[in-house]
N, CA, C, O and the ligand as a Tripos MOL2 file, in Angstrom:
@<TRIPOS>MOLECULE
protein
  217   215    55     0     0
PROTEIN
NO_CHARGES

@<TRIPOS>ATOM
      1 N         -43.4830   27.3130   40.4180 N.3       1 MET1
      2 CA        -43.4770   28.6310   39.7590 C.3       1 MET1
      3 C         -44.7290   28.7970   38.9110 C.2       1 MET1
      4 O         -45.2320   27.8510   38.3050 O.2       1 MET1
      5 N         -45.2130   30.0410   38.8910 N.am      2 GLN2
      6 CA        -46.4280   30.3270   38.1270 C.3       2 GLN2
      7 C         -46.0600   30.8870   36.7520 C.2       2 GLN2
      8 O         -45.0470   31.5700   36.6040 O.2       2 GLN2
      9 N         -46.8820   30.5960   35.7570 N.am      3 CYS3
     10 CA        -46.6710   31.1340   34.4120 C.3       3 CYS3
     11 C         -46.6700   32.6630   34.4530 C.2       3 CYS3
     12 O         -47.4550   33.2780   35.1740 O.2       3 CYS3
     13 N         -45.7720   33.2660   33.6620 N.am      4 HIS4
     14 CA        -45.6390   34.7180   33.6260 C.3       4 HIS4
     15 C         -46.8480   35.3760   32.9600 C.2       4 HIS4
     16 O         -47.1060   36.5610   33.1700 O.2       4 HIS4
     17 N         -47.5800   34.6140   32.1650 N.am      5 TYR5
     18 CA        -48.6450   35.1940   31.3430 C.3       5 TYR5
     19 C         -50.0510   34.8180   31.7930 C.2       5 TYR5
     20 O         -51.0220   35.4580   31.3870 O.2       5 TYR5
     21 N         -50.1710   33.7900   32.6270 N.am      6 CYS6
     22 CA        -51.4890   33.3870   33.0990 C.3       6 CYS6
     23 C         -51.3430   32.7780   34.4870 C.2       6 CYS6
     24 O         -50.2470   32.7950   35.0470 O.2       6 CYS6
     25 N         -52.3960   32.2530   35.0440 N.am      7 ASP7
     26 CA        -52.3850   31.7760   36.4230 C.3       7 ASP7
     27 C         -52.0660   30.2930   36.5490 C.2       7 ASP7
     28 O         -52.1340   29.7270   37.6400 O.2       7 ASP7
     29 N         -51.7240   29.6760   35.4480 N.am      8 ARG8
     30 CA        -51.4420   28.2460   35.4990 C.3       8 ARG8
     31 C         -50.0380   27.9660   36.0430 C.2       8 ARG8
     32 O         -49.1820   28.8490   36.0890 O.2       8 ARG8
     33 N         -49.8330   26.7410   36.4450 N.am      9 GLU9
     34 CA        -48.5150   26.2990   36.8880 C.3       9 GLU9
     35 C         -47.5550   26.2930   35.7020 C.2       9 GLU9
     36 O         -47.9000   25.8200   34.6190 O.2       9 GLU9
     37 N         -46.3480   26.8220   35.9120 N.am     10 ALA10
     38 CA        -45.3680   26.8720   34.8370 C.3      10 ALA10
     39 C         -44.7830   25.4890   34.5730 C.2      10 ALA10
     40 O         -44.4640   24.7500   35.5050 O.2      10 ALA10
     41 N         -44.6470   25.1510   33.3000 N.am     11 GLU11
     42 CA        -44.0250   23.8860   32.9060 C.3      11 GLU11
     43 C         -42.5170   24.0450   32.7470 C.2      11 GLU11
     44 O         -41.7560   23.1050   32.9770 O.2      11 GLU11
     45 N         -42.0920   25.2440   32.3490 N.am     12 VAL12
     46 CA        -40.6760   25.4920   32.1100 C.3      12 VAL12
     47 C         -40.2920   26.8370   32.7050 C.2      12 VAL12
     48 O         -41.1400   27.7100   32.8910 O.2      12 VAL12
     49 N         -39.0120   26.9990   33.0020 N.am     13 ALA13
     50 CA        -38.4720   28.2770   33.4380 C.3      13 ALA13
     51 C         -37.3470   28.6490   32.4840 C.2      13 ALA13
     52 O         -36.4400   27.8550   32.2360 O.2      13 ALA13
     53 N         -37.4160   29.8640   31.9550 N.am     14 VAL14
     54 CA        -36.3920   30.3110   31.0140 C.3      14 VAL14
     55 C         -35.8250   31.6450   31.4840 C.2      14 VAL14
     56 O         -36.4970   32.4060   32.1800 O.2      14 VAL14
     57 N         -34.5920   31.9190   31.0980 N.am     15 GLU15
     58 CA        -33.9740   33.1890   31.4400 C.3      15 GLU15
     59 C         -33.9930   34.0940   30.2240 C.2      15 GLU15
     60 O         -33.5930   33.7020   29.1280 O.2      15 GLU15
     61 N         -34.4700   35.3240   30.4410 N.am     16 LYS16
     62 CA        -34.4470   36.3210   29.3850 C.3      16 LYS16
     63 C         -33.9700   37.6230   29.9870 C.2      16 LYS16
     64 O         -34.5600   38.1160   30.9490 O.2      16 LYS16
     65 N         -32.8880   38.1980   29.4240 N.am     17 ASP17
     66 CA        -32.3250   39.4410   29.9600 C.3      17 ASP17
     67 C         -32.0670   39.3290   31.4580 C.2      17 ASP17
     68 O         -32.3690   40.2390   32.2290 O.2      17 ASP17
     69 N         -31.5020   38.1890   31.8490 N.am     18 ALA18
     70 CA        -31.1160   37.9240   33.2350 C.3      18 ALA18
     71 C         -32.3100   37.7900   34.1680 C.2      18 ALA18
     72 O         -32.1340   37.7300   35.3850 O.2      18 ALA18
     73 N         -33.5140   37.7420   33.6260 N.am     19 LEU19
     74 CA        -34.7060   37.5060   34.4270 C.3      19 LEU19
     75 C         -35.1980   36.0840   34.1850 C.2      19 LEU19
     76 O         -35.2600   35.6210   33.0460 O.2      19 LEU19
     77 N         -35.5410   35.4090   35.2550 N.am     20 LYS20
     78 CA        -36.0790   34.0690   35.1030 C.3      20 LYS20
     79 C         -37.5940   34.1410   35.1230 C.2      20 LYS20
     80 O         -38.1880   34.6750   36.0590 O.2      20 LYS20
     81 N         -38.2130   33.6020   34.0900 N.am     21 VAL21
     82 CA        -39.6680   33.6420   34.0020 C.3      21 VAL21
     83 C         -40.1950   32.2260   33.8000 C.2      21 VAL21
     84 O         -39.5960   31.4260   33.0800 O.2      21 VAL21
     85 N         -41.3010   31.9310   34.4320 N.am     22 GLY22
     86 CA        -41.9640   30.6530   34.2560 C.3      22 GLY22
     87 C         -43.0000   30.7480   33.1560 C.2      22 GLY22
     88 O         -43.6660   31.7730   33.0040 O.2      22 GLY22
     89 N         -43.1340   29.6800   32.3910 N.am     23 LEU23
     90 CA        -44.1270   29.6410   31.3150 C.3      23 LEU23
     91 C         -44.8430   28.3010   31.3470 C.2      23 LEU23
     92 O         -44.2180   27.2560   31.5210 O.2      23 LEU23
     93 N         -46.1570   28.3400   31.1770 N.am     24 CYS24
     94 CA        -46.8780   27.0970   30.9700 C.3      24 CYS24
     95 C         -46.5950   26.6090   29.5420 C.2      24 CYS24
     96 O         -46.0340   27.3390   28.7250 O.2      24 CYS24
     97 N         -46.9850   25.3860   29.2640 N.am     25 GLU25
     98 CA        -46.6420   24.8160   27.9580 C.3      25 GLU25
     99 C         -47.2240   25.6430   26.8140 C.2      25 GLU25
    100 O         -46.5650   25.8580   25.7970 O.2      25 GLU25
    101 N         -48.4640   26.1060   26.9860 N.am     26 GLU26
    102 CA        -49.1250   26.8800   25.9310 C.3      26 GLU26
    103 C         -48.3740   28.1770   25.6560 C.2      26 GLU26
    104 O         -48.0990   28.5060   24.5020 O.2      26 GLU26
    105 N         -48.0460   28.9070   26.7070 N.am     27 HIS27
    106 CA        -47.3730   30.1830   26.5090 C.3      27 HIS27
    107 C         -45.9200   30.0050   26.1090 C.2      27 HIS27
    108 O         -45.3670   30.8490   25.4040 O.2      27 HIS27
    109 N         -45.2910   28.9210   26.5460 N.am     28 PHE28
    110 CA        -43.9360   28.6260   26.0810 C.3      28 PHE28
    111 C         -43.9300   28.4540   24.5620 C.2      28 PHE28
    112 O         -43.0530   28.9810   23.8770 O.2      28 PHE28
    113 N         -44.8980   27.7240   24.0460 N.am     29 ARG29
    114 CA        -44.9810   27.5340   22.5880 C.3      29 ARG29
    115 C         -45.2810   28.8490   21.8810 C.2      29 ARG29
    116 O         -44.7540   29.1110   20.8000 O.2      29 ARG29
    117 N         -46.1350   29.6840   22.4950 N.am     30 ASP30
    118 CA        -46.4100   31.0050   21.9160 C.3      30 ASP30
    119 C         -45.1310   31.8140   21.7880 C.2      30 ASP30
    120 O         -44.8540   32.3840   20.7330 O.2      30 ASP30
    121 N         -44.3530   31.8620   22.8580 N.am     31 ARG31
    122 CA        -43.1100   32.6530   22.8410 C.3      31 ARG31
    123 C         -42.1430   32.0820   21.8140 C.2      31 ARG31
    124 O         -41.5110   32.8350   21.0730 O.2      31 ARG31
    125 N         -42.0220   30.7790   21.7620 N.am     32 MET32
    126 CA        -41.0780   30.1540   20.8410 C.3      32 MET32
    127 C         -41.4230   30.4920   19.3920 C.2      32 MET32
    128 O         -40.5350   30.7580   18.5820 O.2      32 MET32
    129 N         -42.7220   30.4810   19.0710 N.am     33 SER33
    130 CA        -43.1150   30.7650   17.6960 C.3      33 SER33
    131 C         -43.0030   32.2520   17.3730 C.2      33 SER33
    132 O         -42.6450   32.6270   16.2570 O.2      33 SER33
    133 N         -43.3160   33.1010   18.3660 N.am     34 GLU34
    134 CA        -43.2480   34.5520   18.1220 C.3      34 GLU34
    135 C         -41.8150   35.0490   18.0220 C.2      34 GLU34
    136 O         -41.5090   35.9230   17.2110 O.2      34 GLU34
    137 N         -40.9470   34.4980   18.8360 N.am     35 LEU35
    138 CA        -39.5900   35.0170   18.9540 C.3      35 LEU35
    139 C         -38.5620   34.0400   18.3810 C.2      35 LEU35
    140 O         -37.4310   33.9500   18.8570 O.2      35 LEU35
    141 N         -38.9810   33.3210   17.3620 N.am     36 ALA36
    142 CA        -38.1240   32.2740   16.8170 C.3      36 ALA36
    143 C         -36.7790   32.8120   16.3360 C.2      36 ALA36
    144 O         -35.7950   32.0720   16.3070 O.2      36 ALA36
    145 N         -36.7230   34.0780   15.9630 N.am     37 ASP37
    146 CA        -35.4750   34.6450   15.4570 C.3      37 ASP37
    147 C         -34.7950   35.5470   16.4730 C.2      37 ASP37
    148 O         -33.8060   36.2040   16.1500 O.2      37 ASP37
    149 N         -35.3080   35.5910   17.6930 N.am     38 GLY38
    150 CA        -34.8310   36.5820   18.6510 C.3      38 GLY38
    151 C         -33.9270   36.0200   19.7260 C.2      38 GLY38
    152 O         -33.5310   34.8550   19.6930 O.2      38 GLY38
    153 N         -33.6130   36.8720   20.6740 N.am     39 ASP39
    154 CA        -32.6950   36.5280   21.7440 C.3      39 ASP39
    155 C         -33.2460   35.4110   22.6260 C.2      39 ASP39
    156 O         -32.4830   34.6360   23.2010 O.2      39 ASP39
    157 N         -34.5490   35.3320   22.7300 N.am     40 PHE40
    158 CA        -35.1740   34.3320   23.5960 C.3      40 PHE40
    159 C         -34.6940   32.9340   23.2220 C.2      40 PHE40
    160 O         -34.2830   32.1610   24.0880 O.2      40 PHE40
    161 N         -34.7460   32.6130   21.9380 N.am     41 VAL41
    162 CA        -34.3460   31.2850   21.4980 C.3      41 VAL41
    163 C         -32.8420   31.1040   21.6430 C.2      41 VAL41
    164 O         -32.3780   30.0190   21.9920 O.2      41 VAL41
    165 N         -32.0750   32.1610   21.3770 N.am     42 GLU42
    166 CA        -30.6260   32.0750   21.5670 C.3      42 GLU42
    167 C         -30.3030   31.6970   23.0040 C.2      42 GLU42
    168 O         -29.4310   30.8630   23.2510 O.2      42 GLU42
    169 N         -31.0080   32.3110   23.9570 N.am     43 GLY43
    170 CA        -30.7670   32.0060   25.3560 C.3      43 GLY43
    171 C         -31.0800   30.5620   25.6820 C.2      43 GLY43
    172 O         -30.3300   29.9100   26.4090 O.2      43 GLY43
    173 N         -32.1810   30.0560   25.1490 N.am     44 VAL44
    174 CA        -32.5400   28.6670   25.3930 C.3      44 VAL44
    175 C         -31.4860   27.7410   24.8060 C.2      44 VAL44
    176 O         -31.1140   26.7500   25.4340 O.2      44 VAL44
    177 N         -31.0030   28.0500   23.6140 N.am     45 GLU45
    178 CA        -29.9920   27.2050   22.9880 C.3      45 GLU45
    179 C         -28.7000   27.2070   23.7960 C.2      45 GLU45
    180 O         -28.0390   26.1760   23.9210 O.2      45 GLU45
    181 N         -28.3460   28.3580   24.3380 N.am     46 GLN46
    182 CA        -27.1470   28.4330   25.1680 C.3      46 GLN46
    183 C         -27.2950   27.5450   26.3970 C.2      46 GLN46
    184 O         -26.3480   26.8630   26.7880 O.2      46 GLN46
    185 N         -28.4670   27.5500   27.0030 N.am     47 ASP47
    186 CA        -28.6980   26.6940   28.1600 C.3      47 ASP47
    187 C         -28.5410   25.2260   27.7800 C.2      47 ASP47
    188 O         -27.9750   24.4460   28.5450 O.2      47 ASP47
    189 N         -29.0290   24.8490   26.6240 N.am     48 LEU48
    190 CA        -28.9180   23.4670   26.1750 C.3      48 LEU48
    191 C         -27.4610   23.0970   25.9360 C.2      48 LEU48
    192 O         -27.0460   21.9830   26.2540 O.2      48 LEU48
    193 N         -26.6750   24.0230   25.3770 N.am     49 ASP49
    194 CA        -25.2510   23.7590   25.1550 C.3      49 ASP49
    195 C         -24.5430   23.4840   26.4700 C.2      49 ASP49
    196 O         -23.7240   22.5700   26.5700 O.2      49 ASP49
    197 N         -24.8660   24.2830   27.4760 N.am     50 ILE50
    198 CA        -24.2110   24.1120   28.7800 C.3      50 ILE50
    199 C         -24.5360   22.7190   29.3360 C.2      50 ILE50
    200 O         -23.6600   22.0400   29.8730 O.2      50 ILE50
    201 N         -25.7850   22.3050   29.2060 N.am     51 ASP51
    202 CA        -26.1670   21.0070   29.7250 C.3      51 ASP51
    203 C         -25.4290   19.8860   28.9920 C.2      51 ASP51
    204 O         -25.0370   18.8950   29.6080 O.2      51 ASP51
    205 N         -25.2410   20.0380   27.6940 N.am     52 ARG52
    206 CA        -24.6210   18.9830   26.9060 C.3      52 ARG52
    207 C         -23.1330   18.8470   27.2290 C.2      52 ARG52
    208 O         -22.5860   17.7440   27.2380 O.2      52 ARG52
    209 N         -22.4870   19.9880   27.4960 N.am     53 GLU53
    210 CA        -21.0390   19.9560   27.7130 C.3      53 GLU53
    211 C         -20.6750   19.5100   29.1190 C.2      53 GLU53
    212 O         -19.5700   19.0180   29.3440 O.2      53 GLU53
    213 N         -21.5790   19.6720   30.0570 N.am     54 SER54
    214 CA        -21.2220   19.3900   31.4550 C.3      54 SER54
    215 C         -21.5010   17.9270   31.8070 C.2      54 SER54
    216 O         -21.2620   17.5080   32.9400 O.2      54 SER54
    217 ZN        -49.4720   30.6040   30.6110 Zn       55 ZN55
@<TRIPOS>BOND
     1     1     2 1
     2     2     3 1
     3     3     4 2
     4     3     5 am
     5     5     6 1
     6     6     7 1
     7     7     8 2
     8     7     9 am
     9     9    10 1
    10    10    11 1
    11    11    12 2
    12    11    13 am
    13    13    14 1
    14    14    15 1
    15    15    16 2
    16    15    17 am
    17    17    18 1
    18    18    19 1
    19    19    20 2
    20    19    21 am
    21    21    22 1
    22    22    23 1
    23    23    24 2
    24    23    25 am
    25    25    26 1
    26    26    27 1
    27    27    28 2
    28    27    29 am
    29    29    30 1
    30    30    31 1
    31    31    32 2
    32    31    33 am
    33    33    34 1
    34    34    35 1
    35    35    36 2
    36    35    37 am
    37    37    38 1
    38    38    39 1
    39    39    40 2
    40    39    41 am
    41    41    42 1
    42    42    43 1
    43    43    44 2
    44    43    45 am
    45    45    46 1
    46    46    47 1
    47    47    48 2
    48    47    49 am
    49    49    50 1
    50    50    51 1
    51    51    52 2
    52    51    53 am
    53    53    54 1
    54    54    55 1
    55    55    56 2
    56    55    57 am
    57    57    58 1
    58    58    59 1
    59    59    60 2
    60    59    61 am
    61    61    62 1
    62    62    63 1
    63    63    64 2
    64    63    65 am
    65    65    66 1
    66    66    67 1
    67    67    68 2
    68    67    69 am
    69    69    70 1
    70    70    71 1
    71    71    72 2
    72    71    73 am
    73    73    74 1
    74    74    75 1
    75    75    76 2
    76    75    77 am
    77    77    78 1
    78    78    79 1
    79    79    80 2
    80    79    81 am
    81    81    82 1
    82    82    83 1
    83    83    84 2
    84    83    85 am
    85    85    86 1
    86    86    87 1
    87    87    88 2
    88    87    89 am
    89    89    90 1
    90    90    91 1
    91    91    92 2
    92    91    93 am
    93    93    94 1
    94    94    95 1
    95    95    96 2
    96    95    97 am
    97    97    98 1
    98    98    99 1
    99    99   100 2
   100    99   101 am
   101   101   102 1
   102   102   103 1
   103   103   104 2
   104   103   105 am
   105   105   106 1
   106   106   107 1
   107   107   108 2
   108   107   109 am
   109   109   110 1
   110   110   111 1
   111   111   112 2
   112   111   113 am
   113   113   114 1
   114   114   115 1
   115   115   116 2
   116   115   117 am
   117   117   118 1
   118   118   119 1
   119   119   120 2
   120   119   121 am
   121   121   122 1
   122   122   123 1
   123   123   124 2
   124   123   125 am
   125   125   126 1
   126   126   127 1
   127   127   128 2
   128   127   129 am
   129   129   130 1
   130   130   131 1
   131   131   132 2
   132   131   133 am
   133   133   134 1
   134   134   135 1
   135   135   136 2
   136   135   137 am
   137   137   138 1
   138   138   139 1
   139   139   140 2
   140   139   141 am
   141   141   142 1
   142   142   143 1
   143   143   144 2
   144   143   145 am
   145   145   146 1
   146   146   147 1
   147   147   148 2
   148   147   149 am
   149   149   150 1
   150   150   151 1
   151   151   152 2
   152   151   153 am
   153   153   154 1
   154   154   155 1
   155   155   156 2
   156   155   157 am
   157   157   158 1
   158   158   159 1
   159   159   160 2
   160   159   161 am
   161   161   162 1
   162   162   163 1
   163   163   164 2
   164   163   165 am
   165   165   166 1
   166   166   167 1
   167   167   168 2
   168   167   169 am
   169   169   170 1
   170   170   171 1
   171   171   172 2
   172   171   173 am
   173   173   174 1
   174   174   175 1
   175   175   176 2
   176   175   177 am
   177   177   178 1
   178   178   179 1
   179   179   180 2
   180   179   181 am
   181   181   182 1
   182   182   183 1
   183   183   184 2
   184   183   185 am
   185   185   186 1
   186   186   187 1
   187   187   188 2
   188   187   189 am
   189   189   190 1
   190   190   191 1
   191   191   192 2
   192   191   193 am
   193   193   194 1
   194   194   195 1
   195   195   196 2
   196   195   197 am
   197   197   198 1
   198   198   199 1
   199   199   200 2
   200   199   201 am
   201   201   202 1
   202   202   203 1
   203   203   204 2
   204   203   205 am
   205   205   206 1
   206   206   207 1
   207   207   208 2
   208   207   209 am
   209   209   210 1
   210   210   211 1
   211   211   212 2
   212   211   213 am
   213   213   214 1
   214   214   215 1
   215   215   216 2
@<TRIPOS>SUBSTRUCTURE
     1 MET1         2 RESIDUE 1 A MET
     2 GLN2         6 RESIDUE 1 A GLN
     3 CYS3        10 RESIDUE 1 A CYS
     4 HIS4        14 RESIDUE 1 A HIS
     5 TYR5        18 RESIDUE 1 A TYR
     6 CYS6        22 RESIDUE 1 A CYS
     7 ASP7        26 RESIDUE 1 A ASP
     8 ARG8        30 RESIDUE 1 A ARG
     9 GLU9        34 RESIDUE 1 A GLU
    10 ALA10       38 RESIDUE 1 A ALA
    11 GLU11       42 RESIDUE 1 A GLU
    12 VAL12       46 RESIDUE 1 A VAL
    13 ALA13       50 RESIDUE 1 A ALA
    14 VAL14       54 RESIDUE 1 A VAL
    15 GLU15       58 RESIDUE 1 A GLU
    16 LYS16       62 RESIDUE 1 A LYS
    17 ASP17       66 RESIDUE 1 A ASP
    18 ALA18       70 RESIDUE 1 A ALA
    19 LEU19       74 RESIDUE 1 A LEU
    20 LYS20       78 RESIDUE 1 A LYS
    21 VAL21       82 RESIDUE 1 A VAL
    22 GLY22       86 RESIDUE 1 A GLY
    23 LEU23       90 RESIDUE 1 A LEU
    24 CYS24       94 RESIDUE 1 A CYS
    25 GLU25       98 RESIDUE 1 A GLU
    26 GLU26      102 RESIDUE 1 A GLU
    27 HIS27      106 RESIDUE 1 A HIS
    28 PHE28      110 RESIDUE 1 A PHE
    29 ARG29      114 RESIDUE 1 A ARG
    30 ASP30      118 RESIDUE 1 A ASP
    31 ARG31      122 RESIDUE 1 A ARG
    32 MET32      126 RESIDUE 1 A MET
    33 SER33      130 RESIDUE 1 A SER
    34 GLU34      134 RESIDUE 1 A GLU
    35 LEU35      138 RESIDUE 1 A LEU
    36 ALA36      142 RESIDUE 1 A ALA
    37 ASP37      146 RESIDUE 1 A ASP
    38 GLY38      150 RESIDUE 1 A GLY
    39 ASP39      154 RESIDUE 1 A ASP
    40 PHE40      158 RESIDUE 1 A PHE
    41 VAL41      162 RESIDUE 1 A VAL
    42 GLU42      166 RESIDUE 1 A GLU
    43 GLY43      170 RESIDUE 1 A GLY
    44 VAL44      174 RESIDUE 1 A VAL
    45 GLU45      178 RESIDUE 1 A GLU
    46 GLN46      182 RESIDUE 1 A GLN
    47 ASP47      186 RESIDUE 1 A ASP
    48 LEU48      190 RESIDUE 1 A LEU
    49 ASP49      194 RESIDUE 1 A ASP
    50 ILE50      198 RESIDUE 1 A ILE
    51 ASP51      202 RESIDUE 1 A ASP
    52 ARG52      206 RESIDUE 1 A ARG
    53 GLU53      210 RESIDUE 1 A GLU
    54 SER54      214 RESIDUE 1 A SER
    55 ZN55       217 GROUP 0 **** ****
């Protein structure tokens, strides 16, 4: 998968508003810092909860 914001290979894939987007490490960190209080981080935390419980 390609990064949603640049042409690099995506390091992670995250779901936002039911859309799956790939992010390289640099842009993933950008999003995390910009949206630290928003739905983006909530979605990531929910994914982590699912992994822990299963
Ligand atoms: Zn990128």
